[in-house]
C-alpha positions in Angstrom: -16.2 118.5 141.5 -18.3 121.9 142.3 -16.1 124.2 144.9 -19.3 125.4 146.6 -19.2 122.2 148.2 -16.3 123.3 150.3 -17.2 126.6 151.7 -14.3 128.5 153.2 -11.9 126.2 152.2 -8.6 127.8 150.2 -8.9 127.2 146.4 -5.8 125.2 146.7 -7.4 123.0 149.2 -10.2 122.4 146.9 -8.2 122.1 144.1 -6.0 119.2 146.0 -9.2 117.4 147.1 -10.8 117.2 143.6 -7.5 115.8 142.3 -7.7 113.0 145.1 -11.3 112.3 144.1 -10.3 112.1 140.6 -7.4 109.9 141.0 -9.3 107.3 143.2 -12.1 106.9 140.9 -9.8 106.3 137.9 -7.9 103.5 140.4 -10.5 102.0 142.4 -8.8 98.8 143.3 -5.1 100.8 144.4 -3.0 99.7 147.3 -2.4 101.6 150.3 0.8 103.9 149.3 0.6 103.7 145.7 -0.2 107.1 145.7 0.1 110.0 148.0 -3.0 111.8 146.6 -5.2 108.9 147.7 -3.7 108.9 151.1 -4.7 112.7 151.8 -6.5 113.8 154.7 -7.6 117.4 154.2 -7.7 119.1 157.6 -10.0 122.2 158.2 -10.1 122.9 161.5 -7.1 123.6 163.8 -8.7 122.2 166.7 -9.0 118.8 164.7 -7.8 116.2 167.4 -6.1 114.1 165.0 -3.3 117.0 164.9 -2.9 116.9 168.6 1.2 115.7 168.2 1.9 119.2 166.2 0.1 121.6 168.2 2.1 124.3 169.8 5.3 122.9 168.8 7.6 125.1 170.3 6.1 124.6 173.9 6.1 121.0 173.3 9.8 121.1 171.9 10.4 122.3 175.6 8.0 120.2 177.8 8.9 116.8 176.0 6.3 114.4 174.1 6.4 111.3 176.3 7.9 108.8 173.7 7.8 110.9 170.6 9.2 113.3 168.6 8.9 116.3 165.7 10.9 116.0 162.4 10.6 119.1 160.3 11.3 119.9 156.6 12.0 118.0 153.6 15.1 116.5 153.7 14.6 114.9 157.4 11.0 113.8 156.1 12.9 111.9 153.0 15.0 110.2 155.9 12.3 109.6 158.2 10.1 107.8 155.3 13.0 105.6 154.3 14.8 104.8 158.1 13.4 102.0 160.1 14.8 102.5 163.7 11.9 105.1 164.6 8.3 104.5 163.6 6.6 107.3 162.0 2.8 107.7 162.6 1.7 110.8 161.0 2.7 113.5 158.6 1.3 117.4 158.2 2.1 119.3 155.4 0.8 122.6 153.7 -1.6 122.0 151.0 0.7 123.8 148.5 3.8 121.4 149.1 2.0 118.3 148.4 2.4 117.6 144.9 6.4 118.2 145.0 6.5 115.9 148.1 4.1 113.2 146.6 7.2 110.6 146.2 8.3 111.2 149.4 4.8 110.8 151.0 4.4 107.5 149.0 7.1 106.1 150.7 5.8 106.2 154.2 4.2 102.7 155.3 0.5 102.5 154.8 -0.2 102.9 158.5 1.0 106.3 158.3 -1.6 109.4 158.6 -0.8 111.9 156.2 -2.9 115.4 156.7 -2.7 118.2 154.6 -3.7 122.0 155.5 -3.8 125.5 154.0 -1.1 127.6 155.6 -3.2 129.2 157.9 -4.7 126.0 159.5 -1.1 124.8 159.7 0.1 128.1 161.3 -2.5 127.9 164.2 -2.0 124.5 164.8 1.7 124.7 165.1 1.5 128.1 166.9 4.0 130.1 164.3 4.3 130.5 160.8 6.0 127.5 159.5 7.2 128.5 156.2 8.5 125.2 155.5 5.3 123.7 156.0 6.5 120.1 156.5 5.8 118.0 160.1 6.1 114.6 161.1 5.7 113.0 164.5 7.3 109.3 165.2 7.4 107.3 167.9 11.0 106.7 169.5 13.2 103.3 168.8 13.3 101.6 172.3 16.3 102.9 174.1 19.3 100.9 174.9 22.1 101.1 177.0 25.4 102.2 176.0 26.9 98.7 176.9 24.1 97.2 174.8 25.1 99.3 172.0 28.7 98.9 172.3 28.3 95.1 172.7 27.1 94.9 168.7 29.8 96.8 167.3 32.5 94.6 165.8 35.6 95.1 164.2 37.4 98.8 163.5 35.2 101.4 164.6 34.8 105.0 165.5 32.3 106.5 168.4 31.7 110.0 169.3 31.2 110.7 173.0 29.9 114.0 174.4 30.0 115.7 177.6 27.6 118.7 178.7 27.0 119.4 175.1 23.4 121.1 175.6 23.4 123.3 172.5 21.2 121.7 169.7 23.0 123.2 166.5 26.2 121.6 168.0 24.4 118.1 168.9 22.9 118.0 165.4 25.9 119.1 163.6 28.1 116.3 165.4 25.5 113.9 164.3 25.7 115.1 160.7 29.4 114.6 160.8 29.1 111.1 162.3 27.3 109.9 159.3 29.1 111.7 156.8 32.6 109.8 158.3 31.1 106.3 159.2 31.0 106.7 163.2 29.3 103.9 164.6 27.4 105.3 167.4 27.4 108.7 169.4 27.3 108.6 173.2 26.1 111.2 175.3 26.2 111.9 179.3 23.1 113.3 180.9 24.0 116.8 180.7 23.8 116.3 176.9 20.6 117.6 175.0 18.3 115.4 173.1 19.2 114.5 169.8 15.8 113.8 168.8 14.7 117.8 169.6 13.2 119.1 166.6 16.2 121.5 166.2 18.7 119.1 166.5 17.4 116.7 164.1 16.8 119.4 161.2 20.5 120.7 161.9 21.8 116.9 161.7 19.9 116.9 158.0 18.3 113.8 159.6 21.5 111.7 161.0 20.2 111.9 164.2 17.6 109.3 163.2 20.2 106.9 161.7 22.9 106.9 163.7 22.7 104.9 166.7 23.1 107.0 170.4 22.8 106.0 174.0 23.2 107.8 176.9 26.7 107.2 179.2 26.2 105.8 182.7 29.0 105.0 184.9 32.8 105.6 184.2 33.0 106.1 180.4 36.5 105.2 180.0 36.0 102.0 182.0 33.1 101.3 179.5 35.2 102.2 176.4 38.1 100.0 177.9 35.8 97.0 177.9 34.9 97.3 174.7 38.4 97.7 173.2 38.0 101.3 172.6 40.8 104.0 172.7 39.6 107.2 174.1 41.2 110.5 172.7 40.5 113.7 174.6 40.2 116.7 172.5 42.4 119.6 174.0 43.8 122.7 172.9 46.8 122.4 175.1 47.6 118.8 174.3 51.1 117.9 173.1 50.1 115.8 170.6 48.7 117.2 167.4 46.1 115.2 165.1 47.9 115.2 162.3 50.8 112.8 164.0 47.9 110.4 165.4 47.8 107.2 163.6 44.1 106.0 163.8 43.7 103.7 166.0 41.4 100.3 164.9 38.6 100.8 167.9 38.4 104.7 168.8 36.3 107.2 170.7 36.3 110.8 170.5 35.7 112.5 173.7 34.2 116.2 172.9 32.9 118.5 175.6 31.3 121.5 175.4 32.4 125.0 173.9 34.1 126.8 176.8 33.7 124.4 179.6 35.5 121.5 177.8 35.8 118.1 179.1 36.0 117.0 182.6 39.4 117.3 184.0 39.4 113.6 185.3 38.4 112.3 181.8 41.6 114.8 180.1 43.9 113.1 182.8 43.1 109.4 181.9 42.7 110.0 178.1 45.0 110.3 175.5 45.1 113.9 174.6 45.3 115.3 171.2 45.2 119.0 169.8 44.4 121.2 166.8 46.8 123.0 165.6 46.0 126.3 164.7 47.4 129.8 163.3 48.3 132.9 164.8 47.7 131.8 168.4 43.9 131.0 167.9 42.8 128.1 170.0 38.7 127.8 169.6 36.9 125.7 167.4 33.0 125.2 167.0 32.6 122.1 168.7 30.5 120.8 165.4 33.7 121.7 163.0 36.2 120.2 165.6 34.4 116.6 165.4 34.6 116.8 161.4 38.0 117.2 161.3 39.1 114.7 163.9 36.3 112.1 162.4 37.8 112.6 158.9 41.1 112.0 159.8 40.4 108.7 162.0 38.3 107.4 158.8 40.6 108.3 156.0 44.4 108.1 158.3 45.4 111.4 156.4 47.9 113.7 158.0 46.6 117.0 158.2 48.7 120.3 157.4 50.6 121.3 160.0 
């Protein structure tokens, strides 16, 4: 291949395109997805309409994507490629990352468009220097009600219920812990942020794509009781320490935002438990709290007093 055929392209992109054409020539009967190189669509123009889902990423994080979401980073991309809840539609990677990402890119279904671009083009598309050089766009799975979701959960199970948690790092951290300790689902009230916000997905290391979730409506304690879940409310002032709790078979952990905590009516009606701390300290990060509690509920261990 003569690089002069591609004036203005970074040499890395020229080399990538040359390798792609050589591979296709050697494998004329290849099947879709057989090799990542065979699927690469090289993009030179940051205004290319095919990249519309990736344009001005930060602004659209705020405005929303009307049924879609952006996944970012290698770990999250790997999760997106293997999960089946949400439908991936396209991937955009920096040309310099294609070789390292080839096994992951090949795992996507054949109808997923895989675009590659030079770093300057990619930065221009997303609106900021994107050092990870890895983005994907996917369609959200159809939403279901919390009642429908709980009706599918049988036998012993753990849930996490979030109230007023608008911090994306905390929501992502809770989903990460939910996946790590086998929680069946996460339920969120209307004041919580979107678990499929780009940063929340990244912090969750992809767990937000795999752990089922739904929005709470109506009385959450009535909903949990109808489905046989005992509600545990975390409160620093609760008389019962977590270490003394025998984990119920079907249990829901209620967590509120840092500072504000849980609404008073939920604290008054649920079984309150605490995590004792030394030196009179009474504050833990929300995600840390969820990990401590879920570990105890999953393994039934008595934590040190």
